[in-house]
Phi, psi and omega in degrees: 000153178285142179301332182290337181279339184264122178293138180287134176285134182288135179263107182264126178305146186301321179297316179292320179299318178297318179298316180294321177295319177297319179299315179299315181296310182295321178298313180299315179297319179297312181296318179295320179295315178295316182297327180293319182275319181230092184309119185301327180303329180287339184245358186303317181298324179290321178292328175294323176295319175299318180302312181293324182296341181243011179290146183296322184300307178300323179294320176294317180298314179300315182292316180294320176298318179299322178302322184269337189251335185235126186279072174224067188302325180299317178297304189291320180295314181290324176294318177297316178298320179297315180294320177295315177302315181300310184294324179292311181296319179293315181297317179296315181296317179296318180295326181283315185277322175054039178281131180287152176291162178304149184299331183270007177297133173269124186281073178230037179295147179280125177046071183267158173236174184300327181290342182287356176282351179259152188248346185251122355272174175285113178294327177293322179293317179299315183291318181299316180289316178303313181293322178297313179295321180303309186274349177261328187238312186283315177226074191298132172275179178305134190302335178294343179270352182302307183298311178301324179294316180292320178296315178302312181301315180295318180296320177300314182298313180294321182297333179297322178285315183293330176284349181083014180282328187218158169275164181302317181297325177301317183286316180300317178291327175297319177298314180296321177296320178299319177295317178298318178299320178297320177297318179296314180298319178299319181295324184249031182302133180261123179253000000 
């Protein structure tokens, strides 16, 4: 066969390979420990609701509807820019890293695309953190909603690991990306 027909095997540096193997091991141990104490099957439907609550499609629909129906252009324009930034950065990173989802993931994702077969970083984690920072700090809602927003964001992040969608490192890096995205949106805030 011609060399052009054979896909090149990716050469992963040994340090990174060790880190990824440790991540797989720790993630599996964490999920098994939680599952032993609180059987995940009993909570799976609630975690699926969290998954949908942070999915990009409903957030884009909500934001675009808000642009046309509610006269708060600063909110809707900046939220739309934040969501666009998030989806672009996550898609590029997933396409570049191409890390597979955990082996025990059940393939029942809501509205998936081809890039969704990859797990690094967790797009739900980036979006959950970005939205939490957005509504707590950048465009603050009434302060009584701060705690529920942070709890929701945290629950979305943890549920990504418990659902088997992501390894722990995928979510942690997703959290850091979400924070970085919030900093970028703050820097380029449209008034």
